C-alpha positions as a Markdown table, in Angstrom:
| # | Residue | x | y | z |
|---|---|---|---|---|
| 1 | Met | 0.0 | 0.0 | 0.0 |
| 2 | Leu | 2.8 | 2.4 | 1.0 |
| 3 | Gly | 4.7 | 1.6 | -2.2 |
| 4 | Asn | 1.6 | 2.3 | -4.4 |
| 5 | Leu | 1.0 | 5.6 | -2.7 |
| 6 | Phe | 4.6 | 6.7 | -3.0 |
| 7 | Ala | 4.7 | 5.6 | -6.6 |
| 8 | Gly | 1.8 | 7.9 | -7.4 |
| 9 | Phe | 3.5 | 10.8 | -5.6 |
| 10 | Tyr | 6.8 | 10.0 | -7.3 |
| 11 | Gln | 5.2 | 10.1 | -10.8 |
| 12 | Phe | 3.5 | 13.4 | -9.9 |
| 13 | Ala | 6.7 | 14.9 | -8.6 |
| 14 | Asp | 8.6 | 13.8 | -11.7 |
| 15 | Val | 6.0 | 15.5 | -14.1 |
| 16 | Phe | 5.7 | 18.6 | -11.8 |
| 17 | Ala | 9.5 | 19.0 | -11.8 |
| 18 | Phe | 9.7 | 18.8 | -15.5 |
| 19 | Leu | 7.0 | 21.3 | -16.1 |
| 20 | Val | 8.3 | 23.8 | -13.6 |
| 21 | Leu | 11.9 | 23.6 | -14.5 |
| 22 | Ser | 11.3 | 23.7 | -18.3 |
| 23 | Ala | 8.7 | 26.6 | -18.0 |
| 24 | Ala | 10.2 | 28.9 | -15.3 |
| 25 | Gly | 12.7 | 30.7 | -17.7 |
| 26 | Leu | 10.1 | 31.0 | -20.4 |
| 27 | Ala | 7.6 | 32.4 | -17.9 |
| 28 | Ile | 10.0 | 35.3 | -17.3 |
| 29 | Ile | 10.8 | 35.9 | -21.0 |
| 30 | Phe | 7.4 | 35.3 | -22.5 |
| 31 | Gly | 5.0 | 35.8 | -19.6 |
| 32 | Met | 6.7 | 38.9 | -18.0 |
| 33 | Met | 8.6 | 40.4 | -20.9 |
| 34 | Gly | 6.2 | 39.6 | -23.8 |
| 35 | Val | 9.0 | 38.1 | -26.0 |
| 36 | Ile | 7.9 | 34.9 | -27.8 |
| 37 | Asn | 11.2 | 33.0 | -27.4 |
| 38 | Met | 11.2 | 30.1 | -29.8 |
| 39 | Ala | 14.8 | 29.5 | -29.0 |
| 40 | His | 13.9 | 28.5 | -25.4 |
| 41 | Gly | 14.7 | 24.8 | -26.2 |
| 42 | Glu | 18.1 | 25.8 | -27.4 |
| 43 | Phe | 18.9 | 27.5 | -24.1 |
| 44 | Val | 18.0 | 24.2 | -22.4 |
| 45 | Met | 20.2 | 22.4 | -24.9 |
| 46 | Cys | 23.1 | 24.8 | -24.1 |
| 47 | Gly | 22.8 | 23.9 | -20.4 |
| 48 | Val | 22.9 | 20.2 | -21.3 |
| 49 | Tyr | 25.9 | 20.4 | -23.6 |
| 50 | Val | 28.0 | 22.7 | -21.5 |
| 51 | Thr | 27.2 | 20.5 | -18.4 |
| 52 | Ala | 28.3 | 17.4 | -20.2 |
| 53 | Ala | 31.4 | 18.9 | -21.7 |
| 54 | Ser | 32.4 | 20.4 | -18.4 |
| 55 | Tyr | 31.8 | 17.1 | -16.6 |
| 56 | His | 33.9 | 15.1 | -19.2 |
| 57 | Ala | 36.6 | 17.8 | -18.8 |
| 58 | Gly | 37.0 | 16.7 | -15.2 |
| 59 | Leu | 34.6 | 19.0 | -13.2 |
| 60 | Pro | 32.4 | 17.5 | -10.5 |
| 61 | Leu | 28.8 | 17.3 | -11.7 |
| 62 | Pro | 27.4 | 20.2 | -9.5 |
| 63 | Leu | 30.2 | 22.5 | -10.8 |
| 64 | Ala | 29.5 | 21.3 | -14.4 |
| 65 | Gln | 25.8 | 22.1 | -13.9 |
| 66 | Ala | 26.7 | 25.6 | -12.6 |
| 67 | Cys | 28.8 | 26.2 | -15.7 |
| 68 | Gly | 25.9 | 25.2 | -17.9 |
| 69 | Thr | 23.6 | 27.6 | -16.1 |
| 70 | Ala | 26.1 | 30.4 | -16.2 |
| 71 | Val | 26.9 | 30.1 | -19.9 |
| 72 | Ala | 23.2 | 30.1 | -20.8 |
| 73 | Phe | 22.8 | 33.2 | -18.6 |
| 74 | Leu | 25.6 | 35.1 | -20.3 |
| 75 | Ile | 24.5 | 34.1 | -23.8 |
| 76 | Gly | 21.0 | 35.2 | -22.9 |
| 77 | Met | 22.2 | 38.7 | -21.9 |
| 78 | Val | 24.3 | 39.0 | -25.1 |
| 79 | Leu | 21.4 | 37.9 | -27.3 |
| 80 | Glu | 19.0 | 40.3 | -25.6 |
| 81 | Ala | 21.4 | 43.3 | -26.3 |
| 82 | Val | 22.2 | 42.3 | -29.8 |
| 83 | Val | 19.0 | 40.8 | -31.2 |
| 84 | Ile | 16.0 | 41.1 | -29.0 |
| 85 | Arg | 16.2 | 44.7 | -27.7 |
| 86 | Pro | 15.0 | 46.4 | -30.9 |
| 87 | Leu | 12.0 | 43.9 | -31.2 |
| 88 | Tyr | 10.1 | 44.5 | -27.9 |
| 89 | Thr | 7.3 | 46.4 | -29.7 |
| 90 | Arg | 7.3 | 43.8 | -32.6 |
| 91 | Pro | 6.3 | 40.5 | -31.1 |
| 92 | Leu | 5.8 | 38.7 | -34.4 |
| 93 | Asp | 9.3 | 39.7 | -35.5 |
| 94 | Ser | 10.8 | 38.5 | -32.2 |
| 95 | Leu | 9.0 | 35.1 | -32.8 |
| 96 | Leu | 10.5 | 34.8 | -36.3 |
| 97 | Val | 14.0 | 35.9 | -35.2 |
| 98 | Thr | 14.2 | 33.5 | -32.2 |
| 99 | Trp | 12.8 | 30.7 | -34.4 |
| 100 | Gly | 15.5 | 31.4 | -36.9 |
| 101 | Leu | 18.1 | 31.4 | -34.1 |
| 102 | Ser | 16.8 | 28.0 | -32.9 |
| 103 | Leu | 17.3 | 26.5 | -36.4 |
| 104 | Val | 20.8 | 28.0 | -36.7 |
| 105 | Val | 21.8 | 26.7 | -33.3 |
| 106 | Thr | 20.4 | 23.3 | -33.9 |
| 107 | Gln | 22.1 | 22.8 | -37.3 |
| 108 | Gly | 25.3 | 24.5 | -36.1 |
| 109 | Thr | 25.5 | 22.1 | -33.2 |
| 110 | Leu | 24.9 | 19.2 | -35.5 |
| 111 | Val | 27.7 | 20.3 | -37.8 |
| 112 | Leu | 30.2 | 21.2 | -35.0 |
| 113 | Val | 29.5 | 18.5 | -32.5 |
| 114 | Gly | 27.9 | 15.7 | -34.4 |
| 115 | Ser | 24.6 | 13.9 | -34.1 |
| 116 | Thr | 25.5 | 12.5 | -30.6 |
| 117 | Phe | 27.6 | 13.6 | -27.6 |
| 118 | Pro | 28.8 | 11.5 | -24.7 |
| 119 | Gly | 26.3 | 11.4 | -22.0 |
| 120 | Ile | 26.4 | 11.4 | -18.2 |
| 121 | Gly | 25.2 | 8.5 | -16.1 |
| 122 | Thr | 22.4 | 9.2 | -13.7 |
| 123 | Pro | 23.9 | 9.8 | -10.2 |
| 124 | Leu | 22.8 | 8.9 | -6.7 |
| 125 | Gly | 21.4 | 5.4 | -7.5 |
| 126 | Gly | 18.0 | 4.3 | -6.3 |
| 127 | Phe | 16.0 | 3.6 | -3.1 |
| 128 | Arg | 13.2 | 1.2 | -2.3 |
| 129 | Val | 9.7 | 1.8 | -1.0 |
| 130 | Gly | 7.6 | -1.3 | -0.6 |
| 131 | Asp | 7.9 | -3.4 | -3.7 |
| 132 | Tyr | 9.1 | -0.5 | -5.9 |
| 133 | Thr | 12.6 | 1.0 | -6.6 |
| 134 | Phe | 12.9 | 4.6 | -7.4 |
| 135 | Ser | 15.6 | 6.9 | -8.7 |
| 136 | Ala | 16.9 | 9.2 | -6.0 |
| 137 | Tyr | 18.0 | 11.8 | -8.6 |
| 138 | Arg | 14.4 | 12.3 | -9.7 |
| 139 | Met | 13.6 | 13.5 | -6.2 |
| 140 | Val | 16.5 | 15.9 | -6.4 |
| 141 | Leu | 14.8 | 17.3 | -9.5 |
| 142 | Phe | 11.6 | 17.8 | -7.6 |
| 143 | Ala | 13.5 | 19.6 | -4.8 |
| 144 | Ala | 15.2 | 21.7 | -7.4 |
| 145 | Ala | 11.8 | 22.7 | -8.9 |
| 146 | Ile | 10.7 | 23.9 | -5.5 |
| 147 | Gly | 14.0 | 25.7 | -5.1 |
| 148 | Val | 13.5 | 27.5 | -8.5 |
| 149 | Leu | 10.1 | 28.7 | -7.4 |
| 150 | Gly | 11.6 | 30.0 | -4.2 |
| 151 | Phe | 14.4 | 31.7 | -6.0 |
| 152 | Val | 12.0 | 33.4 | -8.4 |
| 153 | Trp | 9.8 | 34.5 | -5.5 |
| 154 | Phe | 12.8 | 36.0 | -3.7 |
| 155 | Leu | 14.3 | 37.6 | -6.8 |
| 156 | Phe | 11.2 | 39.4 | -8.1 |
| 157 | Leu | 9.4 | 40.1 | -4.8 |
| 158 | Arg | 12.2 | 40.7 | -2.2 |
| 159 | Thr | 15.1 | 42.4 | -4.0 |
| 160 | Arg | 15.7 | 45.9 | -5.5 |
| 161 | Phe | 16.2 | 44.3 | -8.9 |
| 162 | Gly | 12.8 | 42.6 | -8.7 |
| 163 | Ile | 11.0 | 45.8 | -7.9 |
| 164 | Gln | 12.8 | 47.5 | -10.8 |
| 165 | Ala | 12.0 | 44.6 | -13.1 |
| 166 | Arg | 8.3 | 44.6 | -12.3 |
| 167 | Ala | 8.2 | 48.4 | -12.7 |
| 168 | Val | 9.8 | 48.2 | -16.1 |
| 169 | Met | 7.5 | 45.4 | -17.3 |
| 170 | Gln | 4.4 | 47.3 | -16.2 |
| 171 | Asn | 5.4 | 50.9 | -17.3 |
| 172 | Pro | 8.9 | 51.2 | -18.9 |
| 173 | Gly | 8.6 | 54.9 | -19.7 |
| 174 | Met | 7.6 | 55.8 | -16.1 |
| 175 | Ala | 10.3 | 53.5 | -14.6 |
| 176 | Gln | 13.0 | 55.1 | -16.8 |
| 177 | Ala | 11.8 | 58.6 | -15.8 |
| 178 | Leu | 12.3 | 57.6 | -12.2 |
| 179 | Gly | 15.9 | 56.6 | -12.8 |
| 180 | Val | 15.6 | 52.9 | -13.5 |
| 181 | Arg | 18.2 | 51.7 | -16.1 |
| 182 | Arg | 15.7 | 50.0 | -18.4 |
| 183 | Asn | 18.1 | 48.3 | -20.8 |
| 184 | Arg | 20.1 | 46.8 | -17.9 |
| 185 | Val | 16.9 | 45.5 | -16.3 |
| 186 | Tyr | 15.8 | 44.0 | -19.7 |
| 187 | Ala | 19.2 | 42.3 | -20.2 |
| 188 | Leu | 19.3 | 40.9 | -16.7 |
| 189 | Ser | 15.7 | 39.7 | -16.8 |
| 190 | Phe | 16.3 | 37.9 | -20.2 |
| 191 | Gly | 19.5 | 36.5 | -18.8 |
| 192 | Val | 17.7 | 35.1 | -15.8 |
| 193 | Gly | 15.1 | 33.5 | -18.0 |
| 194 | Ala | 17.8 | 32.0 | -20.2 |
| 195 | Gly | 19.8 | 30.9 | -17.2 |
| 196 | Leu | 16.8 | 29.1 | -15.7 |
| 197 | Ala | 16.4 | 27.3 | -19.0 |
| 198 | Gly | 20.1 | 26.4 | -18.9 |
| 199 | Phe | 19.7 | 25.2 | -15.3 |
| 200 | Cys | 16.8 | 23.0 | -16.5 |
| 201 | Gly | 19.1 | 21.5 | -19.1 |
| 202 | Ala | 21.9 | 21.1 | -16.7 |
| 203 | Leu | 19.7 | 19.2 | -14.3 |
| 204 | Tyr | 18.3 | 16.9 | -16.9 |
| 205 | Ala | 21.7 | 16.3 | -18.6 |
| 206 | Pro | 22.3 | 13.0 | -16.7 |
| 207 | Thr | 18.9 | 11.7 | -17.7 |
| 208 | Met | 18.8 | 12.2 | -21.4 |
| 209 | Ser | 20.5 | 11.2 | -24.7 |
| 210 | Leu | 22.5 | 14.2 | -25.9 |
| 211 | Ile | 21.4 | 15.1 | -29.5 |
| 212 | Pro | 21.1 | 18.5 | -31.2 |
| 213 | Thr | 17.3 | 18.4 | -31.4 |
| 214 | Met | 16.8 | 17.7 | -27.8 |
| 215 | Gly | 15.5 | 21.2 | -27.1 |
| 216 | Ser | 12.2 | 20.3 | -28.8 |
| 217 | Ser | 11.4 | 17.8 | -26.1 |
| 218 | Phe | 11.0 | 20.7 | -23.7 |
| 219 | Ile | 9.4 | 23.4 | -25.8 |
| 220 | Val | 5.8 | 22.0 | -25.9 |
| 221 | Glu | 5.4 | 21.4 | -22.2 |
| 222 | Ser | 7.1 | 24.7 | -21.3 |
| 223 | Phe | 4.8 | 26.8 | -23.6 |
| 224 | Val | 1.6 | 25.1 | -22.5 |
| 225 | Thr | 2.5 | 25.5 | -18.9 |
| 226 | Val | 3.2 | 29.2 | -19.3 |
| 227 | Val | 0.1 | 29.8 | -21.4 |
| 228 | Val | -2.1 | 28.1 | -18.9 |
| 229 | Gly | -0.4 | 29.8 | -16.0 |
| 230 | Gly | -0.3 | 33.3 | -17.3 |
| 231 | Ser | 2.2 | 36.1 | -16.7 |
| 232 | Ser | 3.2 | 35.3 | -13.1 |
| 233 | Val | 5.6 | 32.5 | -12.3 |
| 234 | Leu | 4.3 | 32.0 | -8.8 |
| 235 | Leu | 0.6 | 32.7 | -9.3 |
| 236 | Gly | 0.5 | 31.1 | -12.7 |
| 237 | Thr | 3.3 | 28.7 | -13.5 |
| 238 | Ala | 3.3 | 26.9 | -10.2 |
| 239 | Pro | -0.5 | 26.1 | -10.0 |
| 240 | Ala | -0.6 | 25.3 | -13.7 |
| 241 | Ala | 2.2 | 22.8 | -13.2 |
| 242 | Val | 0.3 | 21.2 | -10.3 |
| 243 | Ala | -2.9 | 20.9 | -12.3 |
| 244 | Leu | -1.2 | 19.6 | -15.5 |
| 245 | Ala | 1.0 | 17.2 | -13.5 |
| 246 | Val | -2.1 | 15.7 | -11.7 |
| 247 | Ile | -3.9 | 15.3 | -15.1 |
| 248 | Arg | -0.9 | 13.8 | -16.8 |
| 249 | Thr | 0.1 | 11.5 | -13.9 |
| 250 | Gly | -3.5 | 10.1 | -13.7 |
| 251 | Leu | -3.8 | 9.5 | -17.4 |
| 252 | Asn | -0.3 | 8.0 | -17.6 |
| 253 | Ala | -1.2 | 5.6 | -14.8 |
| 254 | Trp | -4.5 | 4.5 | -16.3 |
| 255 | Tyr | -4.0 | 4.7 | -20.0 |
| 256 | Gly | -0.3 | 5.0 | -20.8 |
| 257 | Gln | 2.1 | 7.7 | -22.0 |
| 258 | Ile | 0.5 | 8.5 | -25.3 |
| 259 | Ile | -2.9 | 9.1 | -23.8 |
| 260 | Gly | -1.3 | 11.1 | -21.0 |
| 261 | Gln | 0.3 | 13.4 | -23.6 |
| 262 | Ile | -2.9 | 13.8 | -25.6 |
| 263 | Gly | -5.0 | 14.3 | -22.4 |
| 264 | Leu | -2.5 | 17.0 | -21.3 |
| 265 | Leu | -3.0 | 19.0 | -24.5 |
| 266 | Val | -6.8 | 18.6 | -24.4 |
| 267 | Ala | -6.8 | 19.8 | -20.8 |
| 268 | Val | -4.8 | 22.9 | -21.8 |
| 269 | Ile | -7.4 | 23.7 | -24.5 |
| 270 | Leu | -10.2 | 23.4 | -21.9 |
| 271 | Ile | -8.4 | 25.4 | -19.3 |
| 272 | Ile | -7.7 | 28.2 | -21.7 |
| 273 | Arg | -11.3 | 28.2 | -22.8 |
| 274 | Val | -12.5 | 28.5 | -19.2 |
| 275 | Leu | -9.7 | 30.7 | -17.9 |
| 276 | Pro | -8.5 | 32.9 | -20.9 |
| 277 | Asp | -6.2 | 34.9 | -18.6 |
| 278 | Gly | -4.7 | 31.7 | -17.1 |
| 279 | Phe | -4.4 | 30.9 | -13.4 |
| 280 | Thr | -2.7 | 34.3 | -12.9 |
| 281 | Gly | -5.8 | 36.2 | -13.9 |
| 282 | Trp | -8.1 | 33.9 | -12.0 |
| 283 | Leu | -6.1 | 34.0 | -8.8 |
| 284 | Thr | -5.7 | 37.8 | -9.1 |
| 285 | Arg | -9.4 | 38.3 | -9.3 |
| 286 | Arg | -10.0 | 35.9 | -6.4 |
| 287 | Thr | -7.6 | 37.7 | -4.1 |
| 288 | Ala | -8.6 | 41.3 | -5.2 |
C-alpha cells in the first residue's frame, strides 16, 4: 500500500519538476517580458551540452551544472542586447528571429559536435519503498523545482532588482523617468530566464541522450504551462504545473504515456477556454 501511494506521488513529482523547470525561464521571458522566445529549447540544450562537456573535462557534476547555467545566462544577456532589444514592440518579428536562431543553433550544433555527444550517467542510485525501486535523482529534480520557485519569488518580490524589473515590465517609460536603467533590467531579466532554461538542461543532462534536437522535447510542455499559468511565475506557472501534473500523472497511470500526452493538451485547451487569462488572472481576481 505504501509503495503504491509513494509511486503515485513519485510520478506526480517527476512530471511537476519537468513542467516547472522547463517553464520557469520561459515564464519570465514570455510571460513577463512579452517576448515569444522560440529558442527556449536551445537554451535548455546549451545547459545540457555545457554541463556534459564540463563534466567530461573533469569537473564534478554540481560545478559542471553551474557552468551550464552560467553560460546560458551570459548568452541570454548578449542575445538580448544584440538581437531582442529592438524587437520589444514587434512580437511577431521576435518570434521569427528567435525561431531562426533556434534553427541556426540546432544545425550548427549538428555540424560542429555531431549527431550525438557522450552522456552522463544518472547519479545517486536508487531507493526502495515497498515493492518498488525509485531513482533518487528524480527526487532531487523535484526539490530543485521547489527551489527554483523560491528563487524566483525572492528575486522578483524581495530584491531591489525585482522591484525595478516589475516596474519596467508594467510601465517602462515611467520606470525610466524615475531613474531605472531600463536596458540593464531587460538584459538581466532575459539573462535570468535564459539561465533558468540552462539550469533545467543542466539538471536533466544526466537523464537524457544528448542530441542537437533535444530542445524540442522541452518546448511544448514549457509553452503550454506558461500559457495556462499566465504572466506570473508564482501565481501562474506553479498552480498550472500542479494541475497539469495531476492530469498527466493520472492518465499515464490508467491509459499510458501517449494518452497522457494527448490528455494534457486537451486539458490545456479546456483550461484556456474557461480561464482565458490563465491561473494568474483567475487568482488575481479571487484575491482582489
